[in-house]
N, C-alpha and C positions, 0 to 999 in steps of 0.2 A: 502866062498861066496855063497850065494843062488841066484837063478834066478826066474824070473816070466815071463812066456811066454804067450803072448796074441795073440789070433786069432780073426780077425774080418772080416766078409763078408759084402758085399753090400756097401762099401765105397771106394772111390779112395785112393790109397796108399799115394799120395801126400797130400791129405786132412788129413789123419790119422797122417802122420808125422808132418804136420803143427800144429795140435792140441797138439800132444805130446811135441813138442818143445816149444809151447806157455805155456804149463803147467809144464815145466822143473823145475822152481823154487819151485813151490808147491810140486812137487814130491820129489825134493831133500830135502826139509824141512822134509819130511816123510821118508827119507832114501832110496828113489827109484831113480836109475840112468839109463836112457835110453841108451842102448848100440847099438842096431841095429833095423832097420825096413826093412822087406823084402816083396816083392811082389811074391806070389806063381806063379812060372813059369807054373805050370800045371793047375792052376785055377785062371783065371784073376779076379775073384770076391773075392779073399781072400788075406788079408795082415796079416803078422805076425810081432810081435815086441817082444823085450826082454829087461827086466830091470835086474840090479843086486841090491842086498840089503844085508846088514849085519844082519838085523833082520826080518826074514820071517814072524814071528807071527805079528809084528807091521804092516808090509806091507800088510798082508792079511786083518787085521782089517780096515786099511785105505781104501783099495780098496773096500771091502764089504760095508763100510759106504758110500763111494762115489757112488757106483752103486745103493745102496738102495735109496739114496737121488735122484739120477737121475730117477730111476723108479717111485718114488713118484711124481716127476714133470711131467714125461712123461712115462706112462706104456708101450708105444710102442718104447721106445728108443732102438737104435741099439747098444748094449753093447758087448764087446769082451768076448769070452770064455777065461778063465784064468786057467793056470796050474802053480802050485807052485812047484818049483824044489829045493830040499834040497841038498846042496853040501856035499860031503863026506870028 
């Protein structure tokens, strides 16, 4: 099982969680399953979240496509920093 860790600054954790939950069906269709959302206790401006996936390459392509589309629509969009974590 692989993981995808996202870190986003400048948005309220409850808003991020609401968006991720609203997008859960679309994410599941692409093999992404939200597991946790955390608010950084040491940085009130930072929220982290993690997905699991069976196909990291497919998930990466999907996320990059979605972020590219979002940047095309709004070059100033606040998008998360993404780390792709390969399981051993």
